[in-house]
PASEBA-1860 file (N, C-alpha, C; in nm, 3 decimals):
! residues 255
1> XXXXXXXX> 10.980/9.879/8.768/11.049/9.954/8.859/11.065/9.844/8.959 ~ 11.137/9.819/9.049/11.160/9.739/9.147/11.161/9.819/9.275 ~ 11.057/9.775/9.364/11.039/9.817/9.495/11.086/9.773/9.597 ~ 11.141/9.809/9.724/11.082/9.761/9.821/11.032/9.847/9.951 ~ 10.958/9.784/10.022/10.873/9.877/10.103/10.944/9.819/10.237 ~ 10.933/9.936/10.339/11.008/9.920/10.469/10.854/9.992/10.546 ~ 10.794/9.874/10.583/10.676/9.887/10.668/10.563/9.783/10.607 ~ 10.475/9.813/10.699/10.356/9.715/10.662/10.199/9.772/10.654
9> XXXXXXXX> 10.171/9.870/10.705/10.091/9.950/10.791/9.974/10.008/10.625 ~ 9.929/10.080/10.708/9.805/10.150/10.658/9.863/10.172/10.518 ~ 9.959/10.305/10.547/10.003/10.371/10.413/10.079/10.277/10.305 ~ 10.169/10.194/10.341/10.253/10.088/10.280/10.148/9.991/10.187 ~ 10.017/9.954/10.285/9.926/9.856/10.193/9.879/9.905/10.084 ~ 9.837/10.024/10.106/9.716/10.125/9.959/9.854/10.134/9.872 ~ 9.985/10.167/9.892/10.063/10.204/9.813/10.134/10.114/9.736 ~ 10.140/10.014/9.801/10.232/9.900/9.759/10.141/9.828/9.646
17> XXXXXXXX> 9.981/9.802/9.685/9.879/9.756/9.628/9.870/9.828/9.520 ~ 9.846/9.948/9.504/9.860/10.039/9.374/9.985/10.029/9.267 ~ 10.069/10.040/9.344/10.207/10.039/9.270/10.234/9.940/9.184 ~ 10.175/9.774/9.235/10.191/9.659/9.168/10.080/9.680/9.077 ~ 9.965/9.717/9.082/9.854/9.708/8.995/9.875/9.831/8.872 ~ 9.966/9.904/8.887/10.036/10.014/8.816/10.155/9.909/8.730 ~ 10.204/9.808/8.726/10.300/9.750/8.685/10.449/9.733/8.753 ~ 10.444/9.855/8.847/10.593/9.803/8.933/10.598/9.690/8.993
25> XXXXXXXX> 10.716/9.656/9.018/10.751/9.486/9.058/10.763/9.558/9.250 ~ 10.687/9.511/9.302/10.735/9.471/9.483/10.806/9.363/9.538 ~ 10.948/9.402/9.533/11.014/9.259/9.545/11.018/9.234/9.685 ~ 11.007/9.293/9.808/11.001/9.266/9.937/10.909/9.338/10.015 ~ 10.871/9.309/10.140/10.798/9.376/10.208/10.855/9.374/10.329 ~ 10.916/9.466/10.425/11.008/9.439/10.526/10.928/9.505/10.655 ~ 10.895/9.424/10.753/10.839/9.454/10.881/10.912/9.350/11.007 ~ 10.943/9.436/11.116/10.993/9.354/11.220/10.916/9.280/11.248
33> XXXXXXXX> 10.798/9.227/11.248/10.670/9.143/11.297/10.690/9.073/11.112 ~ 10.790/8.945/11.131/10.729/8.866/10.998/10.597/8.868/10.935 ~ 10.488/8.834/11.031/10.360/8.787/11.034/10.323/8.913/10.945 ~ 10.354/9.041/10.984/10.276/9.178/10.910/10.361/9.183/10.800 ~ 10.478/9.121/10.749/10.514/9.147/10.641/10.453/9.064/10.551 ~ 10.445/8.930/10.595/10.361/8.845/10.516/10.242/8.853/10.481 ~ 10.157/8.915/10.540/10.011/8.938/10.500/10.033/9.045/10.386 ~ 10.091/9.151/10.385/10.119/9.243/10.300/10.153/9.174/10.150
41> XXXXXXXX> 10.292/9.112/10.192/10.377/9.040/10.100/10.237/8.968/9.982 ~ 10.197/8.886/10.079/10.138/8.796/9.973/9.998/8.874/9.898 ~ 9.993/8.983/9.887/9.877/9.070/9.818/9.935/9.122/9.700 ~ 10.079/9.184/9.699/10.135/9.189/9.614/10.247/9.127/9.545 ~ 10.281/9.010/9.573/10.344/8.877/9.520/10.480/8.907/9.538 ~ 10.512/8.964/9.675/10.647/9.012/9.699/10.693/8.893/9.819 ~ 10.853/8.904/9.868/10.894/8.872/9.984/10.878/8.913/10.087 ~ 10.836/8.847/10.193/10.840/8.899/10.338/10.968/8.900/10.363
49> XXXXXXXX> 11.047/8.982/10.446/11.113/9.019/10.534/11.153/9.058/10.642 ~ 11.188/9.014/10.779/11.181/9.058/10.915/11.323/9.088/10.935 ~ 11.415/9.077/10.866/11.554/9.094/10.882/11.657/9.168/10.815 ~ 11.699/9.261/10.846/11.757/9.361/10.780/11.859/9.315/10.691 ~ 11.953/9.199/10.734/12.062/9.163/10.654/11.991/9.061/10.526 ~ 11.874/9.056/10.551/11.796/8.977/10.400/11.774/9.055/10.303 ~ 11.778/9.166/10.325/11.702/9.332/10.269/11.779/9.292/10.117 ~ 11.710/9.310/9.983/11.773/9.316/9.860/11.828/9.463/9.871
57> XXXXXXXX> 11.947/9.444/9.829/12.037/9.571/9.798/12.050/9.687/9.676 ~ 11.955/9.603/9.585/12.023/9.646/9.446/11.854/9.692/9.407 ~ 11.735/9.734/9.461/11.593/9.771/9.411/11.605/9.931/9.360 ~ 11.533/9.941/9.300/11.511/10.106/9.245/11.512/10.228/9.335 ~ 11.397/10.152/9.423/11.341/10.233/9.499/11.314/10.172/9.648 ~ 11.315/10.233/9.731/11.285/10.185/9.892/11.194/10.295/9.933 ~ 11.092/10.220/9.975/10.977/10.336/10.049/10.947/10.331/10.179 ~ 10.987/10.449/10.283/11.005/10.438/10.433/10.845/10.439/10.437
65> XXXXXXXX> 10.755/10.356/10.488/10.622/10.356/10.556/10.628/10.337/10.681 ~ 10.690/10.455/10.781/10.689/10.371/10.927/10.686/10.488/10.996 ~ 10.660/10.479/11.132/10.571/10.581/11.232/10.697/10.695/11.262 ~ 10.652/10.797/11.279/10.780/10.930/11.219/10.904/10.945/11.347 ~ 10.840/10.845/11.476/10.953/10.867/11.578/11.072/10.743/11.550 ~ 11.014/10.649/11.490/11.109/10.511/11.451/11.203/10.538/11.309 ~ 11.163/10.642/11.222/11.239/10.686/11.106/11.369/10.706/11.131 ~ 11.432/10.824/11.219/11.566/10.871/11.200/11.621/10.727/11.254
73> XXXXXXXX> 11.586/10.662/11.365/11.697/10.573/11.423/11.704/10.434/11.324 ~ 11.592/10.407/11.242/11.581/10.292/11.167/11.621/10.326/11.015 ~ 11.670/10.465/10.992/11.720/10.495/10.883/11.877/10.495/10.897 ~ 11.923/10.517/10.994/12.087/10.435/11.069/12.147/10.296/11.044 ~ 12.015/10.269/11.078/11.992/10.065/11.077/12.021/10.069/10.933 ~ 11.990/10.113/10.842/11.962/10.047/10.720/12.120/10.012/10.658 ~ 12.118/9.867/10.571/12.237/9.891/10.509/12.255/9.954/10.399 ~ 12.359/9.936/10.305/12.370/10.033/10.176/12.282/9.953/10.077
81> XXXXXXXX> 12.246/10.063/9.966/12.159/10.044/9.909/12.210/10.081/9.739 ~ 12.179/10.031/9.631/12.179/10.165/9.511/12.069/10.250/9.470 ~ 11.948/10.222/9.546/11.836/10.279/9.507/11.844/10.406/9.547 ~ 11.674/10.471/9.512/11.643/10.559/9.586/11.586/10.530/9.727 ~ 11.576/10.661/9.833/11.534/10.607/9.950/11.394/10.721/9.920 ~ 11.268/10.720/10.025/11.170/10.814/9.994/11.099/10.770/10.098 ~ 11.043/10.879/10.241/10.979/10.836/10.311/10.861/10.922/10.312 ~ 10.721/10.887/10.346/10.599/10.877/10.320/10.529/10.956/10.425
89> XXXXXXXX> 10.612/11.039/10.523/10.559/11.108/10.643/10.550/11.252/10.599 ~ 10.412/11.319/10.667/10.371/11.456/10.603/10.470/11.564/10.721 ~ 10.509/11.499/10.826/10.593/11.618/10.908/10.726/11.588/10.933 ~ 10.754/11.528/10.850/10.936/11.475/10.857/11.022/11.551/10.726 ~ 11.070/11.585/10.805/11.190/11.673/10.680/11.271/11.579/10.599 ~ 11.291/11.575/10.462/11.370/11.545/10.352/11.515/11.472/10.395 ~ 11.554/11.636/10.493/11.711/11.575/10.525/11.734/11.458/10.617 ~ 11.597/11.423/10.642/11.656/11.299/10.752/11.776/11.219/10.687
97> XXXXXXXX> 11.748/11.191/10.545/11.806/11.138/10.486/11.950/11.155/10.424 ~ 11.982/11.326/10.455/12.140/11.368/10.396/12.233/11.316/10.421 ~ 12.262/11.229/10.549/12.376/11.186/10.618/12.430/11.034/10.554 ~ 12.310/11.006/10.466/12.340/10.875/10.416/12.388/10.916/10.254 ~ 12.514/10.905/10.258/12.587/10.918/10.106/12.603/10.787/10.074 ~ 12.580/10.722/10.116/12.561/10.557/10.061/12.473/10.530/9.971 ~ 12.337/10.585/9.948/12.254/10.556/9.860/12.225/10.624/9.766 ~ 12.118/10.596/9.651/12.096/10.629/9.486/12.025/10.767/9.472
105> XXXXXXXX> 11.983/10.818/9.614/11.925/10.965/9.639/11.809/10.931/9.716 ~ 11.735/11.045/9.738/11.639/11.024/9.838/11.527/11.161/9.798 ~ 11.427/11.111/9.903/11.348/11.225/9.866/11.231/11.179/9.963 ~ 11.058/11.242/9.918/10.947/11.216/9.983/10.842/11.165/9.891 ~ 10.759/11.082/9.927/10.605/11.056/9.850/10.520/11.030/9.949 ~ 10.450/11.167/9.969/10.381/11.203/10.082/10.221/11.186/9.996 ~ 10.138/11.108/10.059/10.008/11.069/10.024/9.916/11.150/10.144 ~ 9.823/11.230/10.059/9.723/11.335/10.158/9.587/11.285/10.168
113> XXXXXXXX> 9.579/11.151/10.254/9.473/11.121/10.270/9.450/11.030/10.399 ~ 9.353/11.024/10.469/9.327/10.872/10.572/9.311/10.792/10.505 ~ 9.370/10.674/10.539/9.403/10.514/10.503/9.363/10.432/10.597 ~ 9.301/10.320/10.582/9.290/10.230/10.671/9.285/10.068/10.592 ~ 9.343/9.975/10.624/9.365/9.835/10.605/9.216/9.812/10.517 ~ 9.134/9.839/10.592/8.992/9.759/10.589/8.915/9.855/10.499 ~ 8.935/9.968/10.438/8.881/10.058/10.323/8.938/10.080/10.237 ~ 8.853/10.015/10.134/8.936/10.047/9.998/8.923/10.170/9.945
121> XXXXXXXX> 8.989/10.241/9.842/9.013/10.336/9.788/9.092/10.354/9.647 ~ 9.030/10.464/9.556/9.081/10.475/9.442/9.196/10.572/9.457 ~ 9.337/10.458/9.464/9.462/10.564/9.494/9.489/10.665/9.388 ~ 9.407/10.658/9.274/9.436/10.781/9.160/9.385/10.920/9.205 ~ 9.306/10.883/9.290/9.222/11.037/9.345/9.287/11.105/9.458 ~ 9.400/11.037/9.491/9.474/11.068/9.626/9.595/11.151/9.563 ~ 9.558/11.241/9.630/9.676/11.368/9.630/9.829/11.317/9.696 ~ 9.972/11.326/9.580/10.055/11.282/9.638/10.146/11.428/9.629
129> XXXXXXXX> 10.229/11.414/9.713/10.329/11.557/9.740/10.491/11.493/9.734 ~ 10.558/11.510/9.644/10.651/11.493/9.580/10.789/11.598/9.618 ~ 10.917/11.492/9.671/11.029/11.642/9.660/11.138/11.527/9.679 ~ 11.241/11.624/9.636/11.371/11.498/9.591/11.495/11.606/9.609 ~ 11.589/11.517/9.649/11.704/11.619/9.694/11.784/11.690/9.568 ~ 11.783/11.604/9.461/11.822/11.702/9.335/11.697/11.662/9.226 ~ 11.697/11.739/9.131/11.604/11.736/9.015/11.581/11.603/8.930 ~ 11.673/11.533/8.911/11.713/11.373/8.848/11.619/11.291/8.965
137> XXXXXXXX> 11.648/11.298/9.097/11.561/11.218/9.193/11.408/11.265/9.204 ~ 11.409/11.388/9.178/11.218/11.420/9.209/11.184/11.403/9.059 ~ 11.248/11.380/8.974/11.169/11.378/8.820/11.149/11.216/8.840 ~ 11.230/11.132/8.894/11.194/10.991/8.920/11.082/10.946/9.029 ~ 11.096/11.028/9.134/10.990/11.011/9.201/10.814/11.064/9.171 ~ 10.843/11.179/9.092/10.746/11.230/8.998/10.706/11.136/8.891 ~ 10.785/11.053/8.836/10.727/10.962/8.731/10.673/10.827/8.811 ~ 10.712/10.817/8.904/10.656/10.663/8.985/10.495/10.726/9.062
145> XXXXXXXX> 10.512/10.841/9.089/10.405/10.891/9.148/10.252/10.890/9.061 ~ 10.293/10.941/8.933/10.219/10.982/8.822/10.175/10.816/8.751 ~ 10.238/10.728/8.792/10.156/10.603/8.776/10.026/10.551/8.837 ~ 10.001/10.623/8.964/9.921/10.551/9.105/9.822/10.665/9.113 ~ 9.860/10.800/9.078/9.791/10.875/9.111/9.740/11.000/9.006 ~ 9.637/11.078/9.012/9.594/11.170/8.898/9.650/11.308/8.957 ~ 9.665/11.329/9.090/9.692/11.445/9.130/9.830/11.476/9.207 ~ 9.943/11.455/9.144/10.078/11.473/9.137/10.148/11.627/9.190
153> XXXXXXXX> 10.172/11.643/9.293/10.232/11.783/9.294/10.407/11.777/9.361 ~ 10.468/11.909/9.330/10.618/11.936/9.404/10.559/11.988/9.558 ~ 10.632/11.988/9.660/10.625/12.084/9.786/10.716/12.003/9.841 ~ 10.821/12.135/9.912/10.934/12.140/9.978/10.858/12.081/10.124 ~ 10.981/12.039/10.212/10.957/11.977/10.352/10.861/12.076/10.470 ~ 10.934/12.239/10.426/10.866/12.301/10.547/10.728/12.343/10.525 ~ 10.691/12.342/10.371/10.538/12.377/10.328/10.481/12.206/10.405 ~ 10.525/12.129/10.283/10.443/11.995/10.371/10.460/11.995/10.546
161> XXXXXXXX> 10.488/12.040/10.616/10.480/12.020/10.750/10.343/12.122/10.778 ~ 10.358/12.238/10.720/10.227/12.310/10.704/10.098/12.245/10.661 ~ 10.110/12.147/10.570/10.002/12.090/10.535/9.965/11.955/10.581 ~ 10.029/11.933/10.620/10.033/11.811/10.777/9.922/11.873/10.913 ~ 9.979/11.962/10.932/9.917/12.028/11.033/9.735/12.036/11.005 ~ 9.766/12.100/10.846/9.578/12.184/10.829/9.539/12.041/10.837 ~ 9.614/11.922/10.767/9.518/11.786/10.786/9.465/11.788/10.892 ~ 9.558/11.796/11.012/9.507/11.668/11.166/9.405/11.758/11.193
169> XXXXXXXX> 9.375/11.923/11.150/9.260/12.005/11.186/9.158/11.933/11.141 ~ 9.185/11.933/10.961/9.069/11.853/10.862/9.028/11.744/10.878 ~ 9.078/11.647/10.932/9.055/11.513/10.969/9.079/11.439/11.094 ~ 9.176/11.447/11.136/9.202/11.369/11.279/9.109/11.465/11.394 ~ 9.109/11.577/11.376/9.016/11.666/11.507/8.882/11.671/11.464 ~ 8.833/11.661/11.309/8.717/11.643/11.282/8.644/11.524/11.331 ~ 8.730/11.389/11.299/8.690/11.276/11.309/8.664/11.238/11.476 ~ 8.744/11.310/11.553/8.759/11.340/11.720/8.598/11.410/11.771
177> XXXXXXXX> 8.544/11.485/11.688/8.429/11.536/11.694/8.327/11.429/11.683 ~ 8.352/11.382/11.569/8.215/11.263/11.565/8.215/11.187/11.667 ~ 8.361/11.153/11.726/8.350/11.035/11.829/8.284/11.094/11.967 ~ 8.294/11.253/11.972/8.221/11.284/12.104/8.113/11.312/12.080 ~ 8.037/11.322/11.896/7.896/11.313/11.934/7.792/11.215/11.897 ~ 7.911/11.094/11.872/7.851/10.973/11.918/7.820/10.918/12.047 ~ 7.929/10.954/12.132/7.921/10.954/12.277/7.774/11.034/12.356 ~ 7.739/11.144/12.270/7.624/11.225/12.345/7.512/11.127/12.262
185> XXXXXXXX> 7.499/11.089/12.177/7.408/11.062/12.104/7.351/10.851/12.215 ~ 7.490/10.822/12.236/7.497/10.697/12.307/7.408/10.714/12.452 ~ 7.439/10.788/12.523/7.371/10.839/12.668/7.220/10.830/12.632 ~ 7.183/10.865/12.528/7.052/10.871/12.494/6.950/10.772/12.402 ~ 7.054/10.667/12.365/7.039/10.545/12.299/6.986/10.588/12.143 ~ 7.067/10.705/12.102/7.001/10.737/11.972/7.146/10.687/11.869 ~ 7.090/10.635/11.764/7.199/10.590/11.685/7.275/10.710/11.606 ~ 7.382/10.709/11.587/7.464/10.788/11.536/7.445/10.800/11.372
193> XXXXXXXX> 7.376/10.693/11.330/7.337/10.699/11.214/7.225/10.838/11.176 ~ 7.167/10.895/11.253/7.086/10.995/11.269/7.173/11.112/11.198 ~ 7.328/11.129/11.225/7.386/11.238/11.190/7.450/11.237/11.071 ~ 7.439/11.114/11.003/7.547/11.073/10.868/7.488/11.161/10.751 ~ 7.363/11.204/10.718/7.329/11.261/10.638/7.366/11.453/10.669 ~ 7.409/11.450/10.787/7.404/11.626/10.811/7.594/11.602/10.790 ~ 7.648/11.478/10.808/7.782/11.494/10.799/7.812/11.513/10.671 ~ 7.760/11.428/10.586/7.778/11.403/10.425/7.768/11.550/10.349
201> XXXXXXXX> 7.621/11.630/10.381/7.616/11.743/10.375/7.725/11.844/10.396 ~ 7.787/11.845/10.531/7.870/11.940/10.545/8.008/11.922/10.494 ~ 8.063/11.791/10.440/8.167/11.760/10.398/8.134/11.815/10.239 ~ 8.028/11.802/10.188/7.975/11.844/10.069/7.973/11.997/10.045 ~ 7.947/12.083/10.176/7.965/12.198/10.131/8.123/12.263/10.069 ~ 8.221/12.193/10.206/8.361/12.275/10.204/8.404/12.242/10.083 ~ 8.332/12.132/10.029/8.442/12.139/9.884/8.357/12.196/9.763 ~ 8.253/12.281/9.809/8.208/12.406/9.685/8.241/12.529/9.757
209> XXXXXXXX> 8.258/12.564/9.887/8.241/12.649/9.945/8.397/12.653/10.044 ~ 8.408/12.820/10.030/8.511/12.826/10.159/8.436/12.821/10.323 ~ 8.534/12.731/10.354/8.466/12.654/10.515/8.431/12.793/10.595 ~ 8.480/12.901/10.582/8.438/12.989/10.686/8.309/13.033/10.652 ~ 8.239/13.065/10.539/8.125/13.092/10.456/8.037/12.946/10.492 ~ 8.082/12.826/10.509/7.968/12.705/10.509/7.954/12.729/10.674 ~ 8.016/12.802/10.754/7.968/12.766/10.914/7.839/12.820/10.933 ~ 7.748/12.726/11.015/7.609/12.735/11.072/7.619/12.717/11.228
217> XXXXXXXX> 7.509/12.745/11.297/7.510/12.724/11.432/7.476/12.823/11.532 ~ 7.449/12.779/11.638/7.434/12.882/11.779/7.554/12.960/11.786 ~ 7.695/12.904/11.752/7.811/13.025/11.787/7.844/13.111/11.709 ~ 7.805/13.060/11.580/7.818/13.188/11.484/7.767/13.319/11.507 ~ 7.612/13.297/11.559/7.514/13.425/11.581/7.544/13.420/11.730 ~ 7.611/13.409/11.782/7.631/13.420/11.941/7.525/13.381/12.010 ~ 7.444/13.265/11.997/7.300/13.251/12.066/7.327/13.190/12.228 ~ 7.352/13.243/12.276/7.413/13.253/12.425/7.296/13.150/12.505
225> XXXXXXXX> 7.178/13.145/12.468/7.061/13.068/12.551/7.046/12.930/12.504 ~ 7.089/12.897/12.346/7.140/12.776/12.307/7.231/12.694/12.361 ~ 7.329/12.800/12.366/7.464/12.749/12.430/7.489/12.720/12.573 ~ 7.402/12.781/12.647/7.420/12.728/12.780/7.325/12.607/12.825 ~ 7.230/12.611/12.729/7.135/12.504/12.722/7.272/12.408/12.734 ~ 7.340/12.344/12.647/7.425/12.255/12.579/7.492/12.256/12.667 ~ 7.567/12.356/12.714/7.653/12.345/12.831/7.580/12.239/12.966 ~ 7.499/12.277/12.988/7.401/12.242/13.086/7.379/12.070/13.064
233> XXXXXXXX> 7.374/12.053/12.943/7.357/11.890/12.930/7.513/11.794/12.905 ~ 7.602/11.895/12.925/7.737/11.817/12.902/7.812/11.810/13.056 ~ 7.818/11.657/13.075/7.858/11.624/13.221/7.989/11.646/13.230 ~ 8.071/11.583/13.091/8.219/11.546/13.139/8.279/11.746/13.098 ~ 8.345/11.755/13.199/8.416/11.875/13.216/8.487/11.901/13.111 ~ 8.598/11.812/13.045/8.685/11.835/12.936/8.567/11.874/12.825 ~ 8.504/11.783/12.790/8.403/11.836/12.697/8.353/11.936/12.694 ~ 8.304/11.956/12.789/8.250/12.122/12.807/8.344/12.238/12.763
241> XXXXXXXX> 8.483/12.197/12.845/8.577/12.313/12.760/8.618/12.306/12.655 ~ 8.575/12.174/12.558/8.605/12.168/12.423/8.463/12.253/12.380 ~ 8.402/12.252/12.394/8.239/12.317/12.349/8.264/12.442/12.360 ~ 8.315/12.504/12.463/8.334/12.643/12.514/8.423/12.702/12.410 ~ 8.538/12.623/12.392/8.662/12.706/12.330/8.652/12.691/12.157 ~ 8.576/12.575/12.135/8.531/12.598/11.972/8.425/12.720/11.957 ~ 8.340/12.705/12.046/8.227/12.796/12.016/8.262/12.931/12.020 ~ 8.380/12.997/12.103/8.462/13.088/12.103/8.509/13.109/11.959
249> XXXXXXX> 8.595/12.998/11.874/8.684/13.049/11.763/8.578/13.070/11.704 ~ 8.453/12.977/11.650/8.364/13.028/11.557/8.320/13.118/11.551 ~ 8.283/13.206/11.676/8.243/13.354/11.682/8.346/13.411/11.648 ~ 8.472/13.408/11.659/8.551/13.495/11.627/8.598/13.508/11.507 ~ 8.570/13.411/11.448/8.631/13.378/11.278/8.488/13.441/11.215 ~ 8.345/13.461/11.265/8.252/13.477/11.196/8.244/13.669/11.213 ~ 8.306/13.722/11.285/8.312/13.905/11.283/8.448/13.924/11.190
END
């Protein structure tokens, strides 16, 4: 299959390399910044492109891996092509493409994973959620997705929005808690490494248990003495507010 990637960021990098390794032909990488397109293109033996006029119009699949706020306007700028268009966003509906009647179908390939260029991942372990405007398109996208992932599922746009919301809680917010924890330790000159075994066990537990049942700590037992001591240690009012709100939420869910 001949594939063009629109975008050269984290998702595009991991997905393009996985597809290339699975036997797909990545023919072009587009980015508004030529150097960015060139970096990824060199990894997958593709042509770097920074001008839409030079875009190949006859690829089988065009994968849009762009920021959510850029996608709508960019899709309107795209030239006519014969292939399927699919975006990789979690919170953007498939209907974004429906005004473009001059394409060979449209859909979504959403990878549910936190992806960074600097970190290698086994793409076959990443869950991919697929949607297509008709069954023929959906089957083609499923076929492509199954070449790079062992966990491929169909999911409509409305359900995908909720999945993306849940992912923000589970990943983005959880990681921000690690950032705040690191700040607390840094003030006392303690290395973040002290928390790594705890973080590993916390993650391991929720892979085997319902998250609510895995919860521990002073908030679940409403240990006000410990909670108040912690609040006294926190100097930043915003962080103090976060601690209070989360402690109240933990206790509410424990009852």
